C-alpha positions as CSV (number, residue, x, y, z in Angstrom):
1,X,-15.8,15.8,71.3
2,X,-17.4,17.6,68.3
3,X,-14.0,18.2,66.9
4,X,-13.1,14.6,67.0
5,X,-16.4,13.7,65.2
6,X,-15.7,16.4,62.5
7,X,-12.2,15.1,61.9
8,X,-13.6,11.5,61.7
9,X,-16.3,12.6,59.2
10,X,-13.7,14.5,57.1
11,X,-11.4,11.6,57.1
12,X,-14.3,9.3,55.8
13,X,-15.2,11.8,53.1
14,X,-11.6,12.0,51.9
15,X,-11.4,8.2,51.9
16,X,-14.6,7.9,49.9
17,X,-13.3,10.5,47.4
18,X,-10.1,8.8,47.0
19,X,-11.8,5.5,46.3
20,X,-14.2,7.0,43.9
21,X,-11.2,8.6,42.0
22,X,-9.3,5.2,42.0
23,X,-12.3,3.4,40.6
24,X,-13.0,6.1,38.0
25,X,-9.4,6.0,36.8
26,X,-9.6,2.2,36.5
27,X,-12.9,2.3,34.7
28,X,-11.5,5.0,32.3
29,X,-8.3,3.1,31.6
30,X,-10.2,-0.1,30.9
31,X,-12.7,1.8,28.6
32,X,-9.8,3.3,26.7
33,X,-8.1,-0.1,26.2
34,X,-11.3,-1.6,25.1
35,X,-11.9,1.0,22.5
36,X,-8.4,1.9,21.3
37,X,-6.3,-1.1,22.4
38,X,-3.0,-1.2,24.2
39,X,-0.3,1.4,23.5
40,X,1.9,0.1,20.6
41,X,4.9,-1.1,22.8
42,X,2.7,-3.0,25.0
43,X,0.7,-4.5,22.1
44,X,3.9,-5.6,20.4
45,X,5.0,-7.5,23.6
46,X,1.5,-9.2,23.8
47,X,1.7,-10.1,20.1
48,X,5.0,-11.9,20.3
49,X,3.7,-14.4,22.8
50,X,3.3,-18.0,21.6
51,X,-0.2,-18.6,20.0
52,X,-2.2,-20.5,22.6
53,X,-4.3,-22.3,19.8
54,X,-1.2,-23.4,17.9
55,X,-0.6,-27.2,17.8
56,X,2.5,-29.0,17.1
57,X,2.5,-31.0,13.9
58,X,1.4,-30.5,10.3
59,X,-1.9,-30.0,8.5
60,X,-0.4,-30.7,5.1
61,X,1.0,-34.2,5.3
62,X,3.6,-35.3,2.8
63,X,4.4,-31.7,1.8
64,X,8.0,-30.9,2.5
65,X,10.3,-28.4,0.9
66,X,13.8,-27.2,1.7
67,X,13.7,-23.4,2.6
68,X,16.8,-21.4,2.2
69,X,17.9,-19.0,5.0
70,X,16.2,-15.7,4.4
71,X,13.2,-17.3,2.7
72,X,9.8,-18.4,4.1
73,X,7.4,-21.1,2.9
74,X,3.7,-20.1,3.4
75,X,1.2,-22.8,4.0
76,X,-2.3,-21.2,4.1
77,X,-5.9,-21.9,3.2
78,X,-6.3,-19.4,0.4
79,X,-10.1,-19.6,0.2
80,X,-11.5,-20.0,3.8
81,X,-15.2,-20.4,3.9
82,X,-17.5,-19.7,6.9
83,X,-21.2,-19.5,7.5
84,X,-23.0,-16.2,7.9
85,X,-22.9,-15.0,11.5
86,X,-19.8,-17.1,12.3
87,X,-16.7,-15.5,13.9
88,X,-14.5,-18.7,13.7
89,X,-12.7,-19.0,10.5
90,X,-10.7,-22.1,9.4
91,X,-7.5,-20.4,8.2
92,X,-5.3,-23.6,8.3
93,X,-2.0,-21.6,8.7
94,X,1.1,-23.8,9.2
95,X,4.7,-22.6,9.9
96,X,6.6,-25.6,8.4
97,X,9.5,-27.2,10.3
98,X,11.5,-26.1,7.1
99,X,11.1,-22.5,8.0
100,X,13.8,-20.7,10.0
101,X,11.4,-17.9,11.4
102,X,8.5,-17.7,13.8
103,X,5.6,-15.8,12.3
104,X,2.3,-14.1,13.1
105,X,-0.5,-13.7,10.6
106,X,-3.1,-10.9,10.5
107,X,-6.0,-10.7,8.1
108,X,-7.2,-7.3,6.8
109,X,-10.2,-6.5,4.7
110,X,-8.9,-5.1,1.4
111,X,-11.8,-2.8,1.0
112,X,-11.4,-1.0,4.4
113,X,-7.9,-2.0,5.6
114,X,-9.6,-3.0,8.8
115,X,-8.0,-5.8,10.9
116,X,-10.3,-8.8,10.8
117,X,-8.4,-11.3,12.9
118,X,-4.9,-12.3,13.8
119,X,-2.7,-14.8,15.7
120,X,0.2,-14.3,18.0
121,X,3.6,-16.0,17.4
122,X,3.5,-19.4,15.6
123,X,6.9,-21.2,15.8
124,X,8.2,-23.5,13.1
125,X,6.7,-26.9,13.3
126,X,3.3,-25.5,14.6
127,X,-0.1,-24.7,12.9
128,X,-3.2,-22.8,13.7
129,X,-6.4,-24.3,12.3
130,X,-8.9,-21.7,13.4
131,X,-8.7,-17.9,13.8
132,X,-11.3,-15.8,15.6
133,X,-12.7,-12.9,13.5
134,X,-13.4,-9.5,15.2
135,X,-16.7,-9.1,13.3
136,X,-19.4,-11.0,11.6
137,X,-19.8,-10.5,7.8
138,X,-22.9,-10.8,5.6
139,X,-22.8,-13.4,2.8
140,X,-20.4,-12.7,0.0
141,X,-16.8,-12.9,-1.0
142,X,-14.3,-10.6,0.7
143,X,-10.7,-10.1,-0.7
144,X,-8.4,-10.1,2.3
145,X,-4.7,-9.3,2.8
146,X,-3.0,-12.0,4.9
147,X,0.0,-10.0,6.4
148,X,2.7,-12.4,7.7
149,X,5.2,-11.0,10.0
150,X,8.4,-13.0,10.6
151,X,10.5,-13.1,13.8
152,X,13.9,-14.4,14.6
153,X,14.5,-14.8,18.3
154,X,11.5,-12.5,19.0
155,X,13.0,-9.8,16.9
156,X,11.3,-8.6,13.6
157,X,12.9,-10.3,10.7
158,X,10.6,-9.2,7.8
159,X,7.1,-9.4,6.6
160,X,5.1,-10.4,3.5
161,X,1.5,-10.2,2.3
162,X,-0.6,-12.8,0.5
163,X,-3.9,-12.1,-1.1
164,X,-6.8,-14.6,-0.1
165,X,-10.5,-14.5,-0.4
166,X,-12.9,-15.1,2.5
167,X,-16.2,-16.7,1.4
168,X,-19.2,-16.1,3.7
169,X,-22.1,-18.3,2.8
170,X,-25.7,-18.2,3.9
171,X,-26.6,-20.4,7.0
172,X,-28.3,-23.5,5.8
173,X,-31.5,-23.9,7.6
174,X,-32.5,-27.3,9.0
175,X,-35.4,-29.2,7.7
176,X,-35.6,-27.5,4.3
177,X,-38.7,-25.9,2.8
178,X,-41.5,-28.0,1.3
């Protein structure tokens, strides 16, 4: 009888230890991904997915241009302005129907080279009006590099960089001072 209780008790301890190890491994993996991001091959597959915030249509009505094969026409807000503390930036990036490539745009702070925000794949004929920033910035002007990666049938087809300036303005307080 005691032998059976001992075996049952050992079995419970082993099960509890296994569950603790599984949860610790899952927590460690989650923490790693939150701090360092996904491994490069996985991140590349995630980045090539269609941008969920992309809308079909155009932001720049009346502007059309014939784009030769191998070229790319960039339509982008070159002086986006946000209020202090905001993380939503009106980038107004459009991949014109004239373009032959899908694209992805990433914004980097020129001072540090740090990624500030990005989209996933934006197909020709779609636009992204807003981009979420990874950090809040104090008031001022920030030179950014807008890196645009091009894709043809989900395969890399080239890239380009455009210099833009992000303007962060002080939040206007309601009511004003007397």
